[in-house]
Structures are given as structure tokens and as C-alpha cells.
All heavy atoms as a GROMACS GRO file, in nm:
protein
  616
    1GLY      N    1  10.541  12.140  -5.729
    1GLY     CA    2  10.628  12.231  -5.661
    1GLY      C    3  10.762  12.166  -5.633
    1GLY      O    4  10.783  12.048  -5.655
    2THR      N    5  10.850  12.244  -5.584
    2THR     CA    6  10.981  12.194  -5.546
    2THR      C    7  10.997  12.211  -5.396
    2THR      O    8  10.937  12.298  -5.335
    2THR     CB    9  11.094  12.269  -5.618
    2THR    OG1   10  11.085  12.406  -5.584
    2THR    CG2   11  11.084  12.251  -5.769
    3ARG      N   12  11.080  12.128  -5.341
    3ARG     CA   13  11.107  12.143  -5.198
    3ARG      C   14  11.251  12.188  -5.181
    3ARG      O   15  11.337  12.155  -5.262
    3ARG     CB   16  11.079  12.014  -5.124
    3ARG     CG   17  11.172  11.903  -5.157
    3ARG     CD   18  11.139  11.785  -5.067
    3ARG     NE   19  11.262  11.713  -5.046
    3ARG     CZ   20  11.272  11.584  -5.039
    3ARG    NH1   21  11.165  11.509  -5.049
    3ARG    NH2   22  11.387  11.526  -5.020
    4PRO      N   23  11.278  12.265  -5.079
    4PRO     CA   24  11.414  12.316  -5.059
    4PRO      C   25  11.510  12.200  -5.029
    4PRO      O   26  11.472  12.098  -4.972
    4PRO     CB   27  11.402  12.409  -4.938
    4PRO     CG   28  11.271  12.380  -4.876
    4PRO     CD   29  11.187  12.310  -4.977
    5ALA      N   30  11.634  12.219  -5.068
    5ALA     CA   31  11.737  12.118  -5.042
    5ALA      C   32  11.766  12.112  -4.893
    5ALA      O   33  11.761  12.212  -4.822
    5ALA     CB   34  11.863  12.153  -5.119
    6ALA      N   35  11.796  11.992  -4.847
    6ALA     CA   36  11.832  11.973  -4.706
    6ALA      C   37  11.969  12.035  -4.680
    6ALA      O   38  12.049  12.051  -4.769
    6ALA     CB   39  11.835  11.825  -4.674
    7ARG      N   40  11.995  12.066  -4.555
    7ARG     CA   41  12.126  12.121  -4.516
    7ARG      C   42  12.196  12.015  -4.433
    7ARG      O   43  12.140  11.961  -4.338
    7ARG     CB   44  12.106  12.247  -4.434
    7ARG     CG   45  12.235  12.317  -4.402
    7ARG     CD   46  12.227  12.460  -4.451
    7ARG     NE   47  12.342  12.534  -4.410
    7ARG     CZ   48  12.427  12.584  -4.497
    7ARG    NH1   49  12.408  12.568  -4.625
    7ARG    NH2   50  12.530  12.653  -4.457
    8ALA      N   51  12.317  11.983  -4.469
    8ALA     CA   52  12.392  11.878  -4.398
    8ALA      C   53  12.500  11.942  -4.311
    8ALA      O   54  12.543  12.053  -4.335
    8ALA     CB   55  12.455  11.784  -4.498
    9ALA      N   56  12.541  11.867  -4.210
    9ALA     CA   57  12.650  11.912  -4.123
    9ALA      C   58  12.772  11.824  -4.151
    9ALA      O   59  12.762  11.702  -4.148
    9ALA     CB   60  12.609  11.900  -3.977
   10TYR      N   61  12.883  11.887  -4.182
   10TYR     CA   62  13.006  11.814  -4.210
   10TYR      C   63  13.107  11.844  -4.101
   10TYR      O   64  13.107  11.952  -4.043
   10TYR     CB   65  13.063  11.854  -4.346
   10TYR     CG   66  12.963  11.840  -4.457
   10TYR    CD1   67  12.915  11.951  -4.524
   10TYR    CD2   68  12.913  11.716  -4.492
   10TYR    CE1   69  12.822  11.938  -4.626
   10TYR    CE2   70  12.819  11.702  -4.593
   10TYR     CZ   71  12.775  11.813  -4.660
   10TYR     OH   72  12.682  11.801  -4.759
   11ARG      N   73  13.195  11.750  -4.075
   11ARG     CA   74  13.299  11.768  -3.975
   11ARG      C   75  13.434  11.756  -4.044
   11ARG      O   76  13.461  11.657  -4.110
   11ARG     CB   77  13.284  11.661  -3.866
   11ARG     CG   78  13.385  11.677  -3.756
   11ARG     CD   79  13.355  11.584  -3.639
   11ARG     NE   80  13.466  11.593  -3.546
   11ARG     CZ   81  13.553  11.496  -3.525
   11ARG    NH1   82  13.541  11.382  -3.586
   11ARG    NH2   83  13.652  11.513  -3.441
   12LEU      N   84  13.517  11.859  -4.029
   12LEU     CA   85  13.653  11.860  -4.084
   12LEU      C   86  13.752  11.839  -3.971
   12LEU      O   87  13.738  11.899  -3.865
   12LEU     CB   88  13.685  11.996  -4.146
   12LEU     CG   89  13.599  12.047  -4.259
   12LEU    CD1   90  13.643  12.186  -4.298
   12LEU    CD2   91  13.606  11.955  -4.377
   13TYR      N   92  13.853  11.756  -3.995
   13TYR     CA   93  13.960  11.742  -3.896
   13TYR      C   94  14.084  11.687  -3.964
   13TYR      O   95  14.071  11.617  -4.063
   13TYR     CB   96  13.917  11.654  -3.778
   13TYR     CG   97  13.884  11.512  -3.816
   13TYR    CD1   98  13.982  11.412  -3.820
   13TYR    CD2   99  13.754  11.476  -3.851
   13TYR    CE1  100  13.951  11.283  -3.856
   13TYR    CE2  101  13.722  11.348  -3.885
   13TYR     CZ  102  13.821  11.251  -3.888
   13TYR     OH  103  13.791  11.123  -3.924
   14PRO      N  104  14.201  11.717  -3.919
   14PRO     CA  105  14.232  11.830  -3.831
   14PRO      C  106  14.219  11.961  -3.909
   14PRO      O  107  14.237  11.962  -4.029
   14PRO     CB  108  14.377  11.805  -3.791
   14PRO     CG  109  14.435  11.730  -3.906
   14PRO     CD  110  14.322  11.648  -3.964
   15ASN      N  111  14.187  12.064  -3.842
   15ASN     CA  112  14.177  12.196  -3.905
   15ASN      C  113  14.227  12.299  -3.806
   15ASN      O  114  14.155  12.329  -3.713
   15ASN     CB  115  14.033  12.225  -3.948
   15ASN     CG  116  14.022  12.341  -4.044
   15ASN    OD1  117  14.121  12.388  -4.098
   15ASN    ND2  118  13.900  12.388  -4.065
   16PRO      N  119  14.348  12.345  -3.817
   16PRO     CA  120  14.436  12.349  -3.932
   16PRO      C  121  14.489  12.209  -3.969
   16PRO      O  122  14.515  12.126  -3.883
   16PRO     CB  123  14.551  12.439  -3.892
   16PRO     CG  124  14.514  12.501  -3.763
   16PRO     CD  125  14.401  12.423  -3.706
   17ALA      N  126  14.503  12.189  -4.100
   17ALA     CA  127  14.546  12.060  -4.154
   17ALA      C  128  14.694  12.064  -4.190
   17ALA      O  129  14.750  12.171  -4.214
   17ALA     CB  130  14.464  12.027  -4.278
   18GLY      N  131  14.751  11.945  -4.196
   18GLY     CA  132  14.890  11.932  -4.238
   18GLY      C  133  14.895  11.870  -4.376
   18GLY      O  134  14.868  11.935  -4.476
   19THR      N  135  14.923  11.739  -4.382
   19THR     CA  136  14.934  11.670  -4.511
   19THR      C  137  14.803  11.605  -4.554
   19THR      O  138  14.794  11.552  -4.664
   19THR     CB  139  15.044  11.563  -4.506
   19THR    OG1  140  15.013  11.470  -4.402
   19THR    CG2  141  15.180  11.626  -4.480
   20TRP      N  142  14.702  11.604  -4.468
   20TRP     CA  143  14.572  11.546  -4.503
   20TRP      C  144  14.461  11.616  -4.428
   20TRP      O  145  14.484  11.682  -4.328
   20TRP     CB  146  14.570  11.396  -4.475
   20TRP     CG  147  14.591  11.361  -4.330
   20TRP    CD1  148  14.713  11.345  -4.267
   20TRP    CD2  149  14.492  11.344  -4.229
   20TRP    NE1  150  14.693  11.318  -4.134
   20TRP    CE2  151  14.559  11.315  -4.108
   20TRP    CE3  152  14.354  11.346  -4.229
   20TRP    CZ2  153  14.491  11.291  -3.989
   20TRP    CZ3  154  14.288  11.323  -4.110
   20TRP    CH2  155  14.356  11.295  -3.991
   21LEU      N  156  14.339  11.599  -4.478
   21LEU     CA  157  14.220  11.654  -4.417
   21LEU      C  158  14.107  11.553  -4.433
   21LEU      O  159  14.082  11.504  -4.543
   21LEU     CB  160  14.178  11.785  -4.485
   21LEU     CG  161  14.049  11.849  -4.436
   21LEU    CD1  162  14.066  11.905  -4.294
   21LEU    CD2  163  14.003  11.957  -4.530
   22ALA      N  164  14.042  11.518  -4.326
   22ALA     CA  165  13.928  11.426  -4.330
   22ALA      C  166  13.798  11.505  -4.324
   22ALA      O  167  13.790  11.606  -4.253
   22ALA     CB  168  13.934  11.327  -4.213
   23VAL      N  169  13.698  11.459  -4.397
   23VAL     CA  170  13.567  11.521  -4.398
   23VAL      C  171  13.466  11.411  -4.367
   23VAL      O  172  13.456  11.313  -4.439
   23VAL     CB  173  13.534  11.585  -4.534
   23VAL    CG1  174  13.403  11.661  -4.526
   23VAL    CG2  175  13.646  11.676  -4.581
   24GLU      N  176  13.391  11.427  -4.258
   24GLU     CA  177  13.290  11.328  -4.218
   24GLU      C  178  13.150  11.379  -4.249
   24GLU      O  179  13.127  11.500  -4.254
   24GLU     CB  180  13.297  11.302  -4.067
   24GLU     CG  181  13.407  11.213  -4.024
   24GLU     CD  182  13.398  11.182  -3.875
   24GLU    OE1  183  13.319  11.245  -3.802
   24GLU    OE2  184  13.474  11.096  -3.832
   25GLY      N  185  13.056  11.286  -4.263
   25GLY     CA  186  12.915  11.320  -4.280
   25GLY      C  187  12.876  11.349  -4.423
   25GLY      O  188  12.773  11.411  -4.448
   26LEU      N  189  12.956  11.303  -4.519
   26LEU     CA  190  12.928  11.330  -4.660
   26LEU      C  191  12.820  11.237  -4.715
   26LEU      O  192  12.817  11.119  -4.683
   26LEU     CB  193  13.055  11.310  -4.743
   26LEU     CG  194  13.168  11.408  -4.714
   26LEU    CD1  195  13.295  11.362  -4.783
   26LEU    CD2  196  13.131  11.547  -4.758
   27PRO      N  197  12.733  11.289  -4.802
   27PRO     CA  198  12.640  11.202  -4.874
   27PRO      C  199  12.719  11.113  -4.970
   27PRO      O  200  12.832  11.146  -5.008
   27PRO     CB  201  12.552  11.300  -4.952
   27PRO     CG  202  12.573  11.432  -4.889
   27PRO     CD  203  12.710  11.430  -4.828
   28ALA      N  204  12.661  11.004  -5.013
   28ALA     CA  205  12.728  10.908  -5.100
   28ALA      C  206  12.772  10.969  -5.233
   28ALA      O  207  12.867  10.924  -5.294
   28ALA     CB  208  12.639  10.788  -5.124
   29THR      N  209  12.703  11.073  -5.277
   29THR     CA  210  12.733  11.132  -5.408
   29THR      C  211  12.804  11.266  -5.398
   29THR      O  212  12.795  11.348  -5.490
   29THR     CB  213  12.604  11.150  -5.488
   29THR    OG1  214  12.518  11.237  -5.413
   29THR    CG2  215  12.535  11.018  -5.516
   30ALA      N  216  12.873  11.290  -5.291
   30ALA     CA  217  12.936  11.422  -5.270
   30ALA      C  218  13.053  11.446  -5.365
   30ALA      O  219  13.122  11.354  -5.407
   30ALA     CB  220  12.984  11.434  -5.126
   31ARG      N  221  13.073  11.574  -5.396
   31ARG     CA  222  13.191  11.616  -5.471
   31ARG      C  223  13.257  11.728  -5.391
   31ARG      O  224  13.190  11.824  -5.350
   31ARG     CB  225  13.152  11.667  -5.609
   31ARG     CG  226  13.277  11.699  -5.694
   31ARG     CD  227  13.238  11.745  -5.829
   31ARG     NE  228  13.236  11.890  -5.824
   31ARG     CZ  229  13.215  11.967  -5.928
   31ARG    NH1  230  13.186  11.915  -6.043
   31ARG    NH2  231  13.218  12.097  -5.916
   32LEU      N  232  13.386  11.716  -5.370
   32LEU     CA  233  13.462  11.814  -5.292
   32LEU      C  234  13.548  11.896  -5.385
   32LEU      O  235  13.618  11.841  -5.471
   32LEU     CB  236  13.550  11.743  -5.190
   32LEU     CG  237  13.479  11.647  -5.095
   32LEU    CD1  238  13.580  11.571  -5.011
   32LEU    CD2  239  13.382  11.722  -5.008
   33THR      N  240  13.545  12.028  -5.367
   33THR     CA  241  13.630  12.117  -5.445
   33THR      C  242  13.702  12.210  -5.349
   33THR      O  243  13.639  12.288  -5.278
   33THR     CB  244  13.546  12.200  -5.545
   33THR    OG1  245  13.470  12.112  -5.627
   33THR    CG2  246  13.635  12.287  -5.632
   34LEU      N  247  13.834  12.200  -5.347
   34LEU     CA  248  13.917  12.288  -5.264
   34LEU      C  249  13.968  12.400  -5.353
   34LEU      O  250  14.026  12.373  -5.459
   34LEU     CB  251  14.034  12.209  -5.205
   34LEU     CG  252  14.122  12.284  -5.106
   34LEU    CD1  253  14.045  12.311  -4.976
   34LEU    CD2  254  14.249  12.206  -5.076
   35THR      N  255  13.942  12.524  -5.313
   35THR     CA  256  13.985  12.639  -5.392
   35THR      C  257  14.064  12.736  -5.306
   35THR      O  258  14.055  12.734  -5.183
   35THR     CB  259  13.865  12.716  -5.453
   35THR    OG1  260  13.789  12.774  -5.347
   35THR    CG2  261  13.778  12.626  -5.538
   36THR      N  262  14.137  12.823  -5.372
   36THR     CA  263  14.203  12.933  -5.301
   36THR      C  264  14.095  13.033  -5.261
   36THR      O  265  13.980  13.022  -5.304
   36THR     CB  266  14.306  13.004  -5.392
   36THR    OG1  267  14.235  13.066  -5.500
   36THR    CG2  268  14.411  12.908  -5.445
   37ALA      N  269  14.134  13.130  -5.183
   37ALA     CA  270  14.039  13.234  -5.141
   37ALA      C  271  13.986  13.312  -5.261
   37ALA      O  272  13.879  13.372  -5.256
   37ALA     CB  273  14.104  13.328  -5.040
   38LEU      N  274  14.060  13.310  -5.373
   38LEU     CA  275  14.018  13.380  -5.495
   38LEU      C  276  13.936  13.291  -5.587
   38LEU      O  277  13.898  13.332  -5.696
   38LEU     CB  278  14.141  13.432  -5.570
   38LEU     CG  279  14.226  13.534  -5.494
   38LEU    CD1  280  14.351  13.568  -5.572
   38LEU    CD2  281  14.145  13.658  -5.462
   39GLY      N  282  13.908  13.167  -5.545
   39GLY     CA  283  13.824  13.078  -5.623
   39GLY      C  284  13.897  12.990  -5.723
   39GLY      O  285  13.834  12.922  -5.802
   40GLN      N  286  14.029  12.989  -5.721
   40GLN     CA  287  14.106  12.904  -5.813
   40GLN      C  288  14.107  12.761  -5.760
   40GLN      O  289  14.147  12.737  -5.647
   40GLN     CB  290  14.249  12.955  -5.827
   40GLN     CG  291  14.256  13.095  -5.883
   40GLN     CD  292  14.394  13.157  -5.865
   40GLN    OE1  293  14.455  13.145  -5.759
   40GLN    NE2  294  14.440  13.222  -5.969
   41PRO      N  295  14.064  12.663  -5.842
   41PRO     CA  296  14.060  12.524  -5.796
   41PRO      C  297  14.199  12.469  -5.768
   41PRO      O  298  14.292  12.493  -5.843
   41PRO     CB  299  13.996  12.448  -5.912
   41PRO     CG  300  13.947  12.549  -6.008
   41PRO     CD  301  14.012  12.679  -5.976
   42VAL      N  302  14.211  12.398  -5.656
   42VAL     CA  303  14.336  12.336  -5.617
   42VAL      C  304  14.321  12.183  -5.623
   42VAL      O  305  14.411  12.112  -5.663
   42VAL     CB  306  14.375  12.379  -5.474
   42VAL    CG1  307  14.499  12.307  -5.425
   42VAL    CG2  308  14.395  12.529  -5.468
   43LEU      N  309  14.202  12.135  -5.585
   43LEU     CA  310  14.176  11.992  -5.577
   43LEU      C  311  14.027  11.967  -5.596
   43LEU      O  312  13.945  12.036  -5.537
   43LEU     CB  313  14.220  11.942  -5.439
   43LEU     CG  314  14.195  11.798  -5.402
   43LEU    CD1  315  14.294  11.709  -5.475
   43LEU    CD2  316  14.212  11.778  -5.252
   44VAL      N  317  13.992  11.869  -5.680
   44VAL     CA  318  13.853  11.827  -5.698
   44VAL      C  319  13.850  11.677  -5.678
   44VAL      O  320  13.931  11.605  -5.738
   44VAL     CB  321  13.800  11.864  -5.838
   44VAL    CG1  322  13.658  11.813  -5.856
   44VAL    CG2  323  13.806  12.013  -5.860
   45GLN      N  324  13.760  11.630  -5.593
   45GLN     CA  325  13.757  11.487  -5.561
   45GLN      C  326  13.615  11.441  -5.533
   45GLN      O  327  13.545  11.503  -5.455
   45GLN     CB  328  13.845  11.462  -5.439
   45GLN     CG  329  13.845  11.319  -5.391
   45GLN     CD  330  13.939  11.302  -5.272
   45GLN    OE1  331  14.049  11.354  -5.271
   45GLN    NE2  332  13.894  11.228  -5.173
   46PRO      N  333  13.572  11.328  -5.594
   46PRO     CA  334  13.446  11.268  -5.552
   46PRO      C  335  13.468  11.202  -5.416
   46PRO      O  336  13.580  11.164  -5.383
   46PRO     CB  337  13.416  11.164  -5.661
   46PRO     CG  338  13.548  11.134  -5.722
   46PRO     CD  339  13.635  11.255  -5.702
   47ALA      N  340  13.363  11.190  -5.339
   47ALA     CA  341  13.378  11.133  -5.205
   47ALA      C  342  13.252  11.060  -5.165
   47ALA      O  343  13.147  11.075  -5.225
   47ALA     CB  344  13.408  11.244  -5.105
   48SER      N  345  13.262  10.981  -5.058
   48SER     CA  346  13.145  10.917  -5.000
   48SER      C  347  13.164  10.905  -4.850
   48SER      O  348  13.272  10.873  -4.804
   48SER     CB  349  13.123  10.779  -5.061
   48SER     OG  350  13.233  10.696  -5.034
   49HIS      N  351  13.062  10.936  -4.774
   49HIS     CA  352  13.053  10.928  -4.628
   49HIS      C  353  13.175  10.983  -4.552
   49HIS      O  354  13.161  11.063  -4.465
   49HIS     CB  355  13.022  10.786  -4.583
   49HIS     CG  356  12.896  10.735  -4.642
   49HIS    ND1  357  12.774  10.795  -4.622
   49HIS    CD2  358  12.873  10.633  -4.727
   49HIS    CE1  359  12.681  10.731  -4.689
   49HIS    NE2  360  12.738  10.632  -4.754
   50LEU      N  361  13.295  10.938  -4.584
   50LEU     CA  362  13.416  10.991  -4.521
   50LEU      C  363  13.519  11.008  -4.630
   50LEU      O  364  13.549  10.913  -4.703
   50LEU     CB  365  13.470  10.896  -4.414
   50LEU     CG  366  13.608  10.933  -4.357
   50LEU    CD1  367  13.602  11.063  -4.279
   50LEU    CD2  368  13.660  10.823  -4.268
   51ALA      N  369  13.571  11.125  -4.644
   51ALA     CA  370  13.674  11.150  -4.744
   51ALA      C  371  13.800  11.195  -4.674
   51ALA      O  372  13.796  11.264  -4.573
   51ALA     CB  373  13.629  11.258  -4.842
   52ARG      N  374  13.910  11.153  -4.727
   52ARG     CA  375  14.039  11.197  -4.677
   52ARG      C  376  14.113  11.260  -4.794
   52ARG      O  377  14.143  11.192  -4.892
   52ARG     CB  378  14.117  11.079  -4.620
   52ARG     CG  379  14.243  11.121  -4.551
   52ARG     CD  380  14.302  11.006  -4.475
   52ARG     NE  381  14.434  11.043  -4.429
   52ARG     CZ  382  14.490  10.994  -4.322
   52ARG    NH1  383  14.426  10.906  -4.249
   52ARG    NH2  384  14.609  11.032  -4.287
   53LEU      N  385  14.137  11.388  -4.783
   53LEU     CA  386  14.203  11.463  -4.889
   53LEU      C  387  14.353  11.466  -4.865
   53LEU      O  388  14.398  11.499  -4.754
   53LEU     CB  389  14.150  11.606  -4.896
   53LEU     CG  390  14.001  11.623  -4.915
   53LEU    CD1  391  13.964  11.769  -4.907
   53LEU    CD2  392  13.958  11.565  -5.047
   54ASN      N  393  14.430  11.435  -4.967
   54ASN     CA  394  14.575  11.442  -4.959
   54ASN      C  395  14.617  11.586  -4.989
   54ASN      O  396  14.593  11.637  -5.098
   54ASN     CB  397  14.637  11.345  -5.060
   54ASN     CG  398  14.788  11.346  -5.055
   54ASN    OD1  399  14.849  11.430  -4.991
   54ASN    ND2  400  14.847  11.251  -5.124
   55LEU      N  401  14.680  11.651  -4.893
   55LEU     CA  402  14.720  11.791  -4.907
   55LEU      C  403  14.870  11.808  -4.922
   55LEU      O  404  14.922  11.917  -4.904
   55LEU     CB  405  14.670  11.870  -4.785
   55LEU     CG  406  14.519  11.869  -4.761
   55LEU    CD1  407  14.486  11.943  -4.633
   55LEU    CD2  408  14.443  11.926  -4.879
   56ASP      N  409  14.941  11.699  -4.955
   56ASP     CA  410  15.087  11.707  -4.969
   56ASP      C  411  15.132  11.817  -5.064
   56ASP      O  412  15.232  11.882  -5.040
   56ASP     CB  413  15.144  11.573  -5.017
   56ASP     CG  414  15.158  11.472  -4.906
   56ASP    OD1  415  15.165  11.512  -4.788
   56ASP    OD2  416  15.161  11.351  -4.937
   57HIS      N  417  15.060  11.837  -5.173
   57HIS     CA  418  15.100  11.934  -5.275
   57HIS      C  419  15.037  12.073  -5.255
   57HIS      O  420  15.056  12.161  -5.337
   57HIS     CB  421  15.061  11.881  -5.413
   57HIS     CG  422  14.913  11.875  -5.434
   57HIS    ND1  423  14.833  11.779  -5.375
   57HIS    CD2  424  14.829  11.956  -5.502
   57HIS    CE1  425  14.708  11.801  -5.408
   57HIS    NE2  426  14.702  11.908  -5.485
   58VAL      N  427  14.964  12.091  -5.146
   58VAL     CA  428  14.895  12.218  -5.121
   58VAL      C  429  14.981  12.306  -5.030
   58VAL      O  430  15.024  12.264  -4.924
   58VAL     CB  431  14.756  12.192  -5.056
   58VAL    CG1  432  14.687  12.322  -5.023
   58VAL    CG2  433  14.671  12.107  -5.148
   59ALA      N  434  15.007  12.428  -5.075
   59ALA     CA  435  15.088  12.523  -4.997
   59ALA      C  436  15.012  12.569  -4.873
   59ALA      O  437  14.888  12.566  -4.869
   59ALA     CB  438  15.123  12.643  -5.084
   60ALA      N  439  15.084  12.611  -4.773
   60ALA     CA  440  15.022  12.664  -4.651
   60ALA      C  441  14.936  12.785  -4.686
   60ALA      O  442  14.971  12.864  -4.774
   60ALA     CB  443  15.130  12.701  -4.551
   61GLY      N  444  14.823  12.796  -4.617
   61GLY     CA  445  14.735  12.910  -4.641
   61GLY      C  446  14.592  12.878  -4.606
   61GLY      O  447  14.561  12.775  -4.549
   62THR      N  448  14.502  12.970  -4.642
   62THR     CA  449  14.359  12.955  -4.618
   62THR      C  450  14.291  12.916  -4.747
   62THR      O  451  14.314  12.979  -4.851
   62THR     CB  452  14.300  13.087  -4.565
   62THR    OG1  453  14.367  13.122  -4.444
   62THR    CG2  454  14.151  13.072  -4.536
   63TYR      N  455  14.206  12.815  -4.741
   63TYR     CA  456  14.136  12.763  -4.858
   63TYR      C  457  13.988  12.750  -4.827
   63TYR      O  458  13.947  12.754  -4.711
   63TYR     CB  459  14.192  12.626  -4.898
   63TYR     CG  460  14.335  12.633  -4.943
   63TYR    CD1  461  14.440  12.626  -4.851
   63TYR    CD2  462  14.367  12.650  -5.078
   63TYR    CE1  463  14.571  12.635  -4.892
   63TYR    CE2  464  14.498  12.658  -5.119
   63TYR     CZ  465  14.600  12.650  -5.026
   63TYR     OH  466  14.731  12.660  -5.067
   64LEU      N  467  13.909  12.731  -4.931
   64LEU     CA  468  13.766  12.708  -4.917
   64LEU      C  469  13.735  12.570  -4.973
   64LEU      O  470  13.777  12.536  -5.083
   64LEU     CB  471  13.687  12.814  -4.993
   64LEU     CG  472  13.712  12.958  -4.948
   64LEU    CD1  473  13.639  13.056  -5.039
   64LEU    CD2  474  13.670  12.977  -4.804
   65LEU      N  475  13.662  12.490  -4.896
   65LEU     CA  476  13.621  12.357  -4.939
   65LEU      C  477  13.472  12.360  -4.967
   65LEU      O  478  13.391  12.383  -4.877
   65LEU     CB  479  13.652  12.253  -4.832
   65LEU     CG  480  13.611  12.110  -4.866
   65LEU    CD1  481  13.696  12.059  -4.984
   65LEU    CD2  482  13.627  12.020  -4.746
   66ARG      N  483  13.435  12.340  -5.092
   66ARG     CA  484  13.293  12.339  -5.131
   66ARG      C  485  13.248  12.194  -5.140
   66ARG      O  486  13.311  12.114  -5.207
   66ARG     CB  487  13.273  12.409  -5.263
   66ARG     CG  488  13.126  12.416  -5.304
   66ARG     CD  489  13.104  12.531  -5.400
   66ARG     NE  490  12.968  12.534  -5.449
   66ARG     CZ  491  12.870  12.604  -5.393
   66ARG    NH1  492  12.893  12.674  -5.285
   66ARG    NH2  493  12.750  12.604  -5.446
   67VAL      N  494  13.139  12.163  -5.072
   67VAL     CA  495  13.080  12.030  -5.072
   67VAL      C  496  12.948  12.038  -5.147
   67VAL      O  497  12.859  12.113  -5.108
   67VAL     CB  498  13.056  11.978  -4.929
   67VAL    CG1  499  12.998  11.838  -4.933
   67VAL    CG2  500  13.185  11.981  -4.847
   68GLU      N  501  12.938  11.962  -5.256
   68GLU     CA  502  12.816  11.960  -5.336
   68GLU      C  503  12.766  11.816  -5.345
   68GLU      O  504  12.845  11.724  -5.365
   68GLU     CB  505  12.842  12.012  -5.476
   68GLU     CG  506  12.887  12.157  -5.478
   68GLU     CD  507  12.926  12.203  -5.615
   68GLU    OE1  508  13.035  12.166  -5.660
   68GLU    OE2  509  12.845  12.276  -5.676
   69ALA      N  510  12.636  11.798  -5.331
   69ALA     CA  511  12.574  11.666  -5.342
   69ALA      C  512  12.428  11.684  -5.381
   69ALA      O  513  12.367  11.789  -5.356
   69ALA     CB  514  12.584  11.591  -5.210
   70GLU      N  515  12.373  11.581  -5.440
   70GLU     CA  516  12.234  11.583  -5.482
   70GLU      C  517  12.141  11.592  -5.361
   70GLU      O  518  12.163  11.527  -5.260
   70GLU     CB  519  12.205  11.453  -5.558
   70GLU     CG  520  12.075  11.454  -5.634
   70GLU     CD  521  12.060  11.330  -5.719
   70GLU    OE1  522  12.152  11.300  -5.796
   70GLU    OE2  523  11.956  11.263  -5.703
   71ASN      N  524  12.040  11.677  -5.369
   71ASN     CA  525  11.938  11.696  -5.265
   71ASN      C  526  11.993  11.753  -5.134
   71ASN      O  527  11.929  11.742  -5.030
   71ASN     CB  528  11.862  11.566  -5.236
   71ASN     CG  529  11.785  11.518  -5.356
   71ASN    OD1  530  11.732  11.599  -5.432
   71ASN    ND2  531  11.783  11.389  -5.376
   72VAL      N  532  12.112  11.811  -5.139
   72VAL     CA  533  12.171  11.874  -5.021
   72VAL      C  534  12.221  12.012  -5.065
   72VAL      O  535  12.288  12.023  -5.166
   72VAL     CB  536  12.288  11.791  -4.964
   72VAL    CG1  537  12.349  11.860  -4.844
   72VAL    CG2  538  12.242  11.651  -4.928
   73ALA      N  539  12.189  12.113  -4.988
   73ALA     CA  540  12.236  12.247  -5.021
   73ALA      C  541  12.388  12.250  -5.019
   73ALA      O  542  12.450  12.196  -4.928
   73ALA     CB  543  12.180  12.348  -4.922
   74PRO      N  544  12.452  12.311  -5.119
   74PRO     CA  545  12.599  12.318  -5.119
   74PRO      C  546  12.647  12.399  -4.999
   74PRO      O  547  12.582  12.493  -4.955
   74PRO     CB  548  12.632  12.392  -5.250
   74PRO     CG  549  12.506  12.415  -5.320
   74PRO     CD  550  12.392  12.376  -5.232
   75GLN      N  551  12.762  12.358  -4.947
   75GLN     CA  552  12.821  12.430  -4.834
   75GLN      C  553  12.967  12.458  -4.864
   75GLN      O  554  13.035  12.378  -4.929
   75GLN     CB  555  12.812  12.347  -4.708
   75GLN     CG  556  12.672  12.336  -4.653
   75GLN     CD  557  12.669  12.269  -4.518
   75GLN    OE1  558  12.758  12.286  -4.437
   75GLN    NE2  559  12.567  12.190  -4.495
   76THR      N  560  13.014  12.570  -4.812
   76THR     CA  561  13.154  12.606  -4.825
   76THR      C  562  13.212  12.620  -4.686
   76THR      O  563  13.156  12.690  -4.601
   76THR     CB  564  13.169  12.738  -4.903
   76THR    OG1  565  13.109  12.722  -5.033
   76THR    CG2  566  13.315  12.774  -4.920
   77LEU      N  567  13.323  12.551  -4.662
   77LEU     CA  568  13.388  12.548  -4.531
   77LEU      C  569  13.529  12.601  -4.545
   77LEU      O  570  13.597  12.580  -4.646
   77LEU     CB  571  13.392  12.403  -4.480
   77LEU     CG  572  13.257  12.331  -4.480
   77LEU    CD1  573  13.278  12.182  -4.468
   77LEU    CD2  574  13.171  12.382  -4.368
   78ARG      N  575  13.576  12.672  -4.443
   78ARG     CA  576  13.711  12.725  -4.444
   78ARG      C  577  13.809  12.622  -4.394
   78ARG      O  578  13.785  12.556  -4.292
   78ARG     CB  579  13.720  12.852  -4.360
   78ARG     CG  580  13.851  12.925  -4.377
   78ARG     CD  581  13.852  13.051  -4.303
   78ARG     NE  582  13.854  13.017  -4.160
   78ARG     CZ  583  13.883  13.099  -4.064
   78ARG    NH1  584  13.909  13.224  -4.091
   78ARG    NH2  585  13.885  13.061  -3.939
   79VAL      N  586  13.921  12.608  -4.464
   79VAL     CA  587  14.026  12.513  -4.428
   79VAL      C  588  14.158  12.588  -4.416
   79VAL      O  589  14.194  12.665  -4.506
   79VAL     CB  590  14.040  12.402  -4.534
   79VAL    CG1  591  14.154  12.309  -4.502
   79VAL    CG2  592  13.910  12.326  -4.549
   80LEU      N  593  14.229  12.565  -4.307
   80LEU     CA  594  14.363  12.621  -4.291
   80LEU      C  595  14.463  12.509  -4.311
   80LEU      O  596  14.451  12.402  -4.251
   80LEU     CB  597  14.381  12.681  -4.151
   80LEU     CG  598  14.288  12.796  -4.116
   80LEU    CD1  599  14.306  12.836  -3.970
   80LEU    CD2  600  14.312  12.914  -4.206
   81VAL      N  601  14.561  12.532  -4.397
   81VAL     CA  602  14.667  12.435  -4.421
   81VAL      C  603  14.796  12.494  -4.366
   81VAL      O  604  14.831  12.608  -4.398
   81VAL     CB  605  14.681  12.402  -4.571
   81VAL    CG1  606  14.796  12.306  -4.596
   81VAL    CG2  607  14.550  12.344  -4.625
   82GLU      N  608  14.862  12.417  -4.281
   82GLU     CA  609  14.987  12.465  -4.220
   82GLU      C  610  15.107  12.419  -4.300
   82GLU      O  611  15.109  12.319  -4.363
   82GLU     CB  612  15.001  12.412  -4.079
   82GLU     CG  613  14.895  12.467  -3.987
   82GLU     CD  614  14.910  12.417  -3.844
   82GLU    OE1  615  14.948  12.302  -3.823
   82GLU    OE2  616  14.886  12.499  -3.754
   0.00000   0.00000   0.00000
């Protein structure tokens, strides 16, 4: 049989973000994908335990951050960029 994937808790700060966004609580094999509300990729980055995303080139608005990692259920978090 298979067992369900674990659910992890991630912490984003600051949110609303300016030129950077930190993500805490990431598994060692996490992959972060920042997309527009319509699903268009803006940034894709591998990460471990703590990731700091550079948002200098990201326009102000609402985005979705998808966190994917092995043995952890994927999660999507809302990010506001000022």
C-alpha cells in the first residue's frame, strides 16, 4: 500500500514582500515555483530549510508560491509583492 504524504507548515516573511521573501521550514529537497494568479511562472528555485527569494524583478501584485518536495504534500501559498 501507499501512505499519504505528510503536510508541512511553511512560514513566509515579510508578506507583503518588497525586494525579497524568506520561506522557513522547507524540506531539504524543496522546489519553489512563484506564479502569477493565472499560473504563469515567474520564478523557479530549488531550496533547502530556509530560502530567500530575490523579488527585485517581480512587479507588484498577488502571486502564488507552490512548494513541492518529496514525501510532503505540495502546498500553494499566497504572496503579496509591494
